[in-house]
N, C-alpha and C positions, 0 to 999 in steps of 0.2 A: 638684771635691771634693764628696763626698757627706757630708752631715751628718745625724745622727740626734738625737733628743731627749737621749740620754745625753751626747753630745758637747757639747751646749749646757749641760746641768746641770754637767758636770764641767770645763768650761773655766775655766782660771785665768789671770789676767792678772798680769803683773809690776807691782809698784807703783813708781812713780817719784815724785819730789819734787813734781811738779806734776800728778799723775795724777787720775783720776776718783774720785768718791766710791764707795768699795767697796760699801756697802750698796745704793746705787742701782743699781750695775752688776749686783750679784747679784740684786736684785729684778727688774730688767729681764730678765736672763738666765732667771730662773725663769718670768716671764711669757712670754718668747719660747719657752722649752721647752714650756710647757703649750700654747701656741697652735700650735707646730710639731707637737706630738704629736696635737692635735685635727685639724690639717690632714692629717697622715699617716693618721689613722684615717678621716677623711672621704675621702681619696684612695683608701684601701684599699676602702672601701665603694663608691666610684664605680667602681673597677676591677672589684670583684666584680659589681656591678650590670651593668657593661659586659660582662663575661664571660657573665653569665646572659642578657643581652639578645642577645649574639652567638649563644649557643646556641639561644635562642628563634627568632632570625632564621633561623638555619640550619635549625631544625626547620620553621619556616614555609615556608622556601624548598623544603625537601624535600616538604612537604605540597603546596605550589603545583605543584611538578614532577609529583608523583603525580596531582594533580587534572588538570593539563594532559594527562598521559599517559592518564588515565582518560577525559577528555573526547575526546581524539583517538580512543581505542578505541571509545567510544560513537558518535562520528560515523562511524567506519569501519563499525561494525556497522549503524548506521542506514542508511548509504548502501548497504551490501550488501543489507539487507533491503528497502529501497526498490527497488533494482534488481531483486532477485528477485521482489518483488511485481509490478513492472511486467512482467517477463518472463512471470510466471504469468498476469497479466491478458491479455497479448497472446496467449498460448497459448489461454486460455479464449475470447477473442474470435475467434481464428482457427477454433477448433473449432466455436464457435457459428455463425460465418459459413458454414463448410463444411457443418454440419448443416442450416442454413437453406437453402443452395443445393441440397443433396441433397433436402430435403423439397420445395422448389420444383420441382426436376426431376421428382421422383416425382409430384407433383400434376399437373405439366404432362403427364407420360406418361399418368397415369390419365385426365386430361381428354381427351387425344388418343385414348386407347383407348375411352373412353365415346363420344366423338364418332364414332369409326369404327363402334362398335356401333349408334349411333343412325342413321348413314347406311345401315348394313346393314339395320336394321329398316325404314327408310323404303323402301329398294329392295324388301325382302321384302313390305312392305305394298302397294307399287305393283304388284309382280308378282302378289300374291294378288288384288288388285282386278281386274287384267286377266284373270287366270284365272277368277275368279268371274264376271266380266261375260261372258266367252266361254262359260262353262258355262251361265250363266243364259240367254244368247241361244240357245245350242244347244238347251236344254231348252224354251225358248219356241217355237223352230222345230218341235221335235218335237211339242209340244202343238198348235201350229197345224196341223201336218200331220195329226196324229191327229184333230183336230176336223173337218177337211175329209173325212178318210176316214170318220170316224164319222158325219158328217152325210150323206154320200153313201150310206153303208151303211144308215143309218137311213131315208133317203128311199126307198131301194130296198126295204127291208123293208115300209115303209108301203105302197108301191105294190103290192107282192105281196099284201099282206094285204087290200088293198082289191079286189083283183081276185079 
């Protein structure tokens, strides 16, 4: 049975020959009504506060869920960006390695080409020295032959002249 403060205030008791003191009962009922009313107001405040706290809790739970979703999204984005950065770094490294290998091969080829040119120049120098030596030797022979001829001719002229 649900009782409200008015029920307490308006409650009437039948009087019997050996009954309670009417003024004490009425005073007690008044005190009981006031206390009951205060307790009902307090209960209403507690229920209101409870409802507000439930709403706040629900709001905080929504905020928490949103934060969790946001955090998950940020983690996914960070993971994607990290993965993408790694892939880009790998591509850059691969390109750099390919470029370095190409440059190394080019330098190797250039060095090989220069070495071949140097060998060719060495052969040309050797060939030139041989030809020059041969030319000089043949010129020396011509000079020596000429000297003998000139000497003989000169001696013959001297003898003719003396005669």
